N, C-alpha and C positions, 0 to 999 in steps of 0.2 A: 587693674588696681588690686593690690593685695588686701587681705582682711584688715590689717592694721591701718592702712590708709583709708579704707572704707569706714572703719570705726571712727577715726578722727573726723572725717567729713560729716558723718551722721551726727556726731556729738556737737559739731559746730553749727548745725542747722537749728533755727528757732522753731520751725514747724516741720513735722514729719508726716508723711502719709502712713497709713496702716502698715503697708508693706515695709517701708523704711524703719518704722518702729520695731517690727518683728525682727528685722535684720540687726538693728541696734541691740536688742535684747539678746539675740543669738550670739553676737560677737563680743558682748561684754562679759566681764568676769561673773561667775555664778554668784547670785545673791545681790547683784547690783541693783536690780529692780524688784520692787515688791508690789503686790496688789493688796487692796484693802479687803478684809473679810466681808462676806455678803451682807451681814447685819450692820455693817458700817453705813449702809445707805439709810439707816433710820435716824439720821442726824437732824431731821426737821427741814430738809431742803424742799422748797416748794417748786422750784423750776431748776432742774439739774443742769440744763445747758447754760442758763444764766449764771448759776452758782459756779460752774467750772470756769466760765469766762471771767467772772469777778475774782475768783480765787487766783487765777493766773495773772491777772493785771494788778492785784493788790500790792505786791512788793514794789512794783515800779511806780504806782500811784503814791505810795508812802515815801519813796525817795524823792519824787517830784514835790510832794507837799513839804518835806523837810527842807529841801533846797530853797523853796519859796517862803519859808517861815510860817507855814500853816500847821502849827504844832498840835492843835486840837485834832486835826484831820489825821496826823501821824499816829497819835495815841489811839484814836478810834479804830483806825485800820489795823494797828498791831493787836488791839484787843480782839477784834473780830477774827483775825487770822489765828491767834492763840486759842480762842474759844472753839473754832472749827476743829482743831486738833484735840482739844480737851473733850469735846463732844464725841469724837471718834473713839477715844480711849474709854470713855464712860460707857458707850454703847457696847463695845466689844468686851470690856472687862467685867461688867456687872452680871451677876448670875440670875438676876430677876427678870431679864429680858426687857428692861426699861429702854424705851426709845424716846426720841424727841418728836413731838408733834410740830407741825409748821407754825403753830401759834404758841409754842412753849414760852413761858414767862420766867423761867428760872434765871436768876441773876448770875453774873460771872462769878461772884463770890460763892454762891451755892454750888455751882458746877465745880469750882475749885475744891470745895470741901468734899464733895462726893468723889472726885478723883483721888483726893488725898486718902480718903477712907478705903479706896480700892488699891492702895499701894503705889500711887504715883510718886516718882522720885522726890524726896523731901527737899533737896536743895532747889529744885525748880519750883516746887510749891511755894517755898519761901520767897523766891524772886517774884513769882506771879502775885502773891499776896501783897508784896510791897508795891509792885506796879499798879495793882488794883487800888490801893490806898491813894496813890498819887493821881491815878486816873479819875477817881471820884472827886478829888479836890479840883482837878483841872476842868472836868466836864460840868460838874454840878455846882461848884463853889467859886469858880473863877470871878464871876461878877460880884460875888459877896466878899471878895478880897482875900480868899484863902491862899491865893498864889498869884504871882505875876506872870506875864506872858514870857518873860525871859527865863523864869524858873521852868516853864513848860519846855523850853528848848533843852534845858539841862536834863529833864526827865526823858526826853526823846533820845538824847545822847547816851544816857545811862542805861537805857533799855534796848539799845540797838542790838538786833540779832536775837532777842529773847524769844520772839515768836518762831523764828527758824529753829532755835534750840529745842523748843517744845515740839515742833513738827518732826524733827529728827528723832527725838526720844520716842514719840508715839509711833512713828514708822518702825523703829527698831522693836518696840514692844508688841505691836499688834499686826504689823505688815506681814504678809505671807510671801516669802521669796519666790520669784519666778525662775524656773530652771532647776 
């Protein structure tokens, strides 16, 4: 099997051994893979193994929730995924060495503001602020009549891919290319 065929085979696998991952990195275009800076571990993670598992399963769980009309679940999962990336950006970019303790109580809005103050891309901040506004109405005011369940579906549709866009931006901003 030539290198190109091996690369395609490795890319198609859902799970890789350490050896296969090293081969994938070696065969891929330079800069295709990035590692997080060492201080990115200060995100407030209480159980790394569980956090990685949850992070990997999050997008699939959100798709399943959307397909089944569980819009509050979709909004909550998107929020957590975006917040994970925002925390990473904040930990890496702040010059004061601020970290997140596992019991950190900062709201999503506060984290957004802190990231904005550190130069986070303004168009993404605007989208995230809008998402947060609708999230608050959905999660905290649904039973008070601030929104209907059908409107929650529209929020989910309008914010599809936002957490992924945030993740790609943060990865580009703070990720360290391998190779």
